SERO-4910 file (N, C-alpha, C, O; in steps of 0.05 Angstrom, whole numbers):
BEGIN
 pado doro    nc1    nc2    nc3   cac1   cac2   cac3    cc1    cc2    cc3    oc1    oc2    oc3
  Met    A    200    498   -166    188    472   -164    207    450   -174    206    427   -164
  Gln    A    223    456   -192    241    436   -204    260    424   -183    270    439   -166
  Gly    A    264    397   -184    283    384   -167    272    377   -139    288    368   -122
  Glu    A    246    380   -134    235    372   -109    237    342   -106    229    328   -124
  Ala    A    248    332    -84    251    304    -81    250    295    -52    269    282    -42
  Thr    A    228    302    -38    228    297    -10    204    281      1    206    271     23
  Val    A    183    278    -14    159    267     -3    158    237     -6    162    226    -28
  Thr    A    152    222     16    147    194     14    118    187     19    109    165     12
  Gln    A    103    206     29     75    202     34     60    228     30     69    249     39
  Asp    A     38    227     16     22    251     11      7    256     37    -11    242     45
  Ser    A     15    278     50      3    285     76    -26    293     74    -41    289     94
  Ser    A    -35    304     52    -63    313     50    -82    290     45   -105    291     53
  Ala    A    -73    269     31    -91    247     24    -84    221     37    -99    202     35
  Gly    A    -61    220     51    -53    196     65    -45    174     45    -48    150     52
  Val    A    -35    180     22    -28    161      2      1    153      5     19    170      5
  Arg    A      6    127      8     34    117     10     44    113    -18     32     97    -33
  Cys    A     65    127    -26     76    125    -53     94    101    -56    108     93    -37
  Asp    A     95     90    -80    113     69    -86    142     80    -86    146    104    -83
  Asp    A    161     62    -88    189     71    -88    195     86   -114    180     83   -134
  Pro    A    215    103   -114    221    120   -137    225    105   -163    216    114   -184
  Ala    A    238     82   -163    242     67   -187    216     57   -199    212     59   -224
  Glu    A    197     48   -183    171     39   -192    155     63   -204    143     60   -225
  Ile    A    155     85   -190    141    109   -200    154    118   -227    139    124   -245
  Gly    A    180    117   -228    194    125   -253    186    107   -277    181    117   -299
  Arg    A    185     81   -272    177     62   -293    148     68   -302    141     67   -325
  Arg    A    131     74   -282    102     79   -288    100    105   -304     85    106   -324
  Val    A    115    126   -297    114    151   -312    124    146   -341    111    156   -360
  Gln    A    145    132   -343    156    126   -370    137    111   -387    133    117   -411
  Arg    A    124     90   -376    105     74   -391     81     91   -399     72     90   -422
  Leu    A     70    106   -381     46    123   -387     53    144   -408     37    150   -426
  Arg    A     77    156   -405     86    176   -425     88    164   -452     79    176   -472
  Ala    A    100    141   -454    103    127   -480     76    119   -492     72    123   -516
  Glu    A     58    109   -475     31    102   -485     17    126   -497      0    122   -515
  Arg    A     22    149   -486      8    173   -495     23    188   -517     14    208   -527
  Gly    A     46    178   -524     62    190   -546     74    217   -539     78    234   -557
  Leu    A     79    222   -513     91    247   -505    121    245   -502    132    224   -495
  Thr    A    134    267   -508    163    269   -503    167    278   -474    148    286   -461
  Gln    A    191    275   -464    197    284   -436    192    314   -434    182    324   -414
  Arg    A    198    329   -455    194    358   -455    164    364   -453    156    382   -437
  Gln    A    147    351   -469    119    355   -468    107    349   -441     89    363   -432
  Leu    A    116    328   -429    106    320   -403    115    340   -381    100    347   -363
  Ala    A    140    349   -383    151    367   -362    140    395   -362    135    406   -341
  Glu    A    135    406   -385    128    434   -387    101    440   -375     84    422   -375
  Pro    A     96    463   -364    114    486   -361    129    487   -335    146    504   -332
  Ala    A    123    469   -316    134    471   -289    161    458   -285    176    465   -267
  Tyr    A    168    438   -301    192    422   -297    208    421   -323    200    431   -344
  Thr    A    232    409   -321    249    406   -345    249    378   -354    243    359   -339
  Pro    A    257    373   -380    259    346   -390    280    330   -374    278    306   -370
  Ala    A    301    344   -364    322    331   -348    310    320   -322    318    298   -314
  Tyr    A    292    335   -310    279    325   -285    263    300   -291    263    281   -276
  Val    A    247    301   -313    231    278   -320    249    254   -325    242    231   -317
  Ser    A    271    258   -339    290    236   -344    301    224   -318    302    200   -315
  Thr    A    309    242   -300    319    233   -274    298    218   -258    303    197   -246
  Leu    A    273    227   -259    251    215   -246    245    187   -258    242    167   -243
  Glu    A    245    185   -285    239    160   -298    261    139   -293    256    115   -293
  Ser    A    285    148   -288    307    129   -282    307    120   -253    323    103   -245
  Gly    A    289    132   -236    287    124   -208    308    136   -190    311    127   -168
  Lys    A    321    157   -199    343    169   -184    333    191   -165    348    201   -148
  Val    A    307    199   -167    296    220   -150    268    211   -142    253    200   -157
  Arg    A    261    218   -117    234    213   -107    218    239   -113    224    260   -102
  Pro    A    198    237   -130    183    261   -137    166    272   -114    156    256    -97
  Ser    A    164    298   -113    148    311    -92    118    307    -99    111    298   -121
  Glu    A    101    313    -80     73    312    -85     65    331   -108     49    323   -125
  Ala    A     76    355   -108     70    374   -129     78    363   -156     64    366   -176
  Ala    A    102    351   -158    111    340   -183     93    317   -192     86    316   -216
  Leu    A     85    299   -174     67    277   -181     40    288   -190     29    277   -209
  Arg    A     30    308   -177      4    319   -185      6    332   -213    -12    329   -229
  His    A     28    346   -219     32    358   -245     33    336   -266     19    337   -287
  Leu    A     50    316   -261     53    294   -281     27    278   -285     20    271   -307
  Ala    A     13    273   -263    -13    259   -265    -32    274   -282    -46    262   -299
  Gln    A    -34    300   -278    -52    316   -294    -44    315   -324    -62    313   -341
  Arg    A    -19    318   -329     -9    317   -357    -13    290   -370    -17    288   -394
  Leu    A    -12    268   -354    -15    241   -364    -44    232   -364    -51    211   -375
  Gly    A    -62    247   -352    -91    241   -352    -98    218   -333   -117    203   -338
  Val    A    -83    216   -310    -89    197   -290    -91    211   -263    -83    234   -261
  Ser    A   -101    197   -243   -103    210   -217    -76    209   -203    -59    194   -210
  Phe    A    -73    227   -184    -49    228   -167    -44    200   -154    -22    190   -155
  Glu    A    -66    189   -143    -64    163   -129    -54    141   -148    -37    125   -140
  Glu    A    -65    141   -172    -57    120   -191    -27    123   -199    -13    103   -202
  Leu    A    -18    148   -202     10    152   -209     28    144   -186     49    133   -190
  Ala    A     20    151   -162     37    146   -138     37    117   -129     57    108   -119
  Thr    A     15    103   -133     13     76   -123      9     54   -144     13     31   -138
  Gly    A      1     62   -168     -5     42   -188    -34     32   -187    -41     15   -204
  Arg    A    -49     41   -168    -77     33   -166    -95     57   -169    -90     78   -157
  Pro    A   -117     54   -184   -135     76   -187   -147     84   -160   -153     66   -144
  Ala    A   -152    109   -156   -163    119   -131   -190    107   -124   -195    100   -101
  Glu    A   -207    103   -145   -233     92   -140   -232     63   -131   -250     53   -117
  Leu    A   -211     48   -139   -208     21   -130   -202     19   -101   -215      4    -86
  Ala    A   -184     35    -91   -177     35    -62   -201     45    -46   -207     33    -25
  Ala    A   -215     65    -55   -238     76    -40   -260     55    -39   -273     51    -19
  Gly    A   -264     41    -61   -285     20    -63   -279     -3    -44   -297    -13    -31
  Leu    A   -253    -11    -43   -246    -33    -25   -249    -25      4   -259    -41     21
  Arg    A   -241      0     11   -244      9     39   -274     10     46   -281      1     68
  Leu    A   -291     19     28   -319     20     34   -331     -8     38   -347    -12     56
  Arg    A   -323    -27     21   -333    -54     24   -324    -67     50   -339    -81     63
  Leu    A   -299    -62     58   -289    -72     83   -304    -60    107   -310    -73    127
  Thr    A   -309    -34    105   -323    -20    127   -351    -31    130   -361    -34    152
  Asp    A   -364    -36    108   -392    -45    108   -395    -75    114   -417    -84    121
  Ala    A   -373    -91    112   -375   -120    116   -380   -126    145   -368   -113    163
  Pro    A   -396   -146    151   -400   -154    179   -373   -164    190   -357   -176    175
  Arg    A   -368   -159    215   -342   -166    227   -334   -195    223   -312   -201    215
  Gly    A   -352   -214    229   -346   -242    227   -341   -251    198   -328   -271    194
  Ala    A   -353   -237    179   -350   -245    151   -323   -238    139   -317   -246    117
  Arg    A   -307   -223    154   -281   -215    143   -261   -238    142   -242   -237    127
  His    A   -266   -258    159   -247   -280    160   -263   -306    153   -280   -314    167
  Arg    A   -256   -318    130   -270   -342    122   -264   -365    141   -242   -367    152
  Gly    A   -284   -381    146   -280   -404    162   -279   -398    192   -272   -415    208
  Ser    A   -286   -374    200   -284   -367    228   -310   -373    243   -311   -371    267
  Gly    A   -331   -380    228   -356   -385    242   -367   -360    255   -383   -362    274
  Gly    A   -360   -336    245   -370   -311    256   -356   -303    282   -365   -283    294
  Arg    A   -335   -316    290   -321   -309    315   -301   -287    311   -290   -277    330
  Gly    A   -296   -279    286   -277   -257    281   -248   -266    279   -230   -249    276
  His    A   -243   -291    282   -216   -301    278   -218   -329    266   -239   -342    267
  Ala    A   -196   -338    254   -197   -364    240   -177   -384    251   -165   -399    236
  Leu    A   -173   -384    277   -155   -403    290   -169   -430    291   -193   -432    296
  Pro    A   -154   -452    287   -167   -478    288   -175   -485    317   -163   -475    336
  Arg    A   -196   -500    319   -205   -509    346   -186   -530    356   -174   -545    340
  Pro    A   -182   -532    382   -165   -553    394   -176   -580    388   -200   -584    387
  Ala    A   -158   -600    386   -167   -627    381   -180   -639    406   -173   -631    428
  Arg    A   -198   -657    402   -211   -670    425   -191   -686    441   -173   -698    429
  Gly    A   -193   -685    466   -175   -700    483   -148   -686    489   -131   -698    501
  Ser    A   -145   -661    479   -120   -647    484   -121   -634    511   -142   -628    522
  Arg    A    -97   -629    522    -95   -616    549    -87   -587    546    -72   -580    528
  Arg    A    -97   -571    565    -88   -543    565    -61   -541    578    -55   -555    598
  Val    A    -44   -524    566    -17   -520    576    -13   -490    580    -19   -475    561
  Arg    A     -4   -482    603      2   -453    607     29   -446    597     49   -460    602
  Ala    A     30   -425    582     56   -415    571     69   -399    593     56   -388    611
  Pro    A     96   -397    592    109   -380    612    100   -351    610     91   -342    588
  Arg    A    103   -336    632     95   -308    631    113   -293    612    137   -296    610
  Gly    A     99   -275    597    113   -259    576    122   -232    587    123   -229    612
  Ala    A    128   -214    570    137   -187    578    115   -174    593     91   -176    586
  Gly    A    122   -160    614    102   -145    629     88   -162    650     69   -153    662
  Gly    A     96   -188    653     85   -205    673     58   -216    666     45   -229    682
  Arg    A     49   -213    641     23   -224    633     27   -252    622     46   -257    607
  Ala    A      9   -270    629     11   -297    620      1   -298    591    -18   -284    584
  Ala    A     14   -314    575      5   -318    547    -21   -334    547    -27   -347    567
  Arg    A    -35   -334    525    -60   -349    523    -54   -379    525    -35   -389    512
  Pro    A    -70   -394    540    -65   -423    543    -69   -437    516    -86   -429    500
  Arg    A    -53   -458    511    -55   -473    487    -62   -502    494    -59   -510    517
  Arg    A    -72   -516    475    -79   -545    479    -58   -561    463    -52   -555    440
  Leu    A    -49   -582    476    -31   -601    463    -47   -625    455    -66   -633    470
  Pro    A    -41   -638    433    -54   -663    426    -51   -684    448    -31   -684    463
  Ala    A    -70   -702    451    -70   -723    471    -44   -739    467    -36   -745    445
  Gly    A    -32   -746    489     -8   -763    489     18   -747    488     39   -759    489
  Ile    A     16   -720    486     40   -703    486     41   -688    512     21   -677    520
  Gly    A     63   -688    525     67   -672    549     63   -689    572     65   -679    595
***
């Protein structure tokens, strides 16, 4: 297990991990807060040298290493990998899923987008055809322009 340094995303939970330097600083901070030595944190699966290398940001920890360290530090895998508690991310996803579509964008009047309305007296202008031969959405220019 020692020296694993290949995972950028936890495939089982879909968690995007922070960069190695950020994870290393987080591990070091949590370890110091709990009064643990690198040896105490590493054992029995890893070495103090590995923890030192991880804390310095020189290695990207594997999912297995993060899970071991999270368990030893008393935090969730997600919190160690991303800096955010797992229940926070799950709660936000649930609230977004349950929110009415129009309410997701303030000031949209329930239309699902927050683009400003065209000014009175403005003219429609056709944009040149874009990639694939499709015309872009028409825009309005303020009165007196064009």
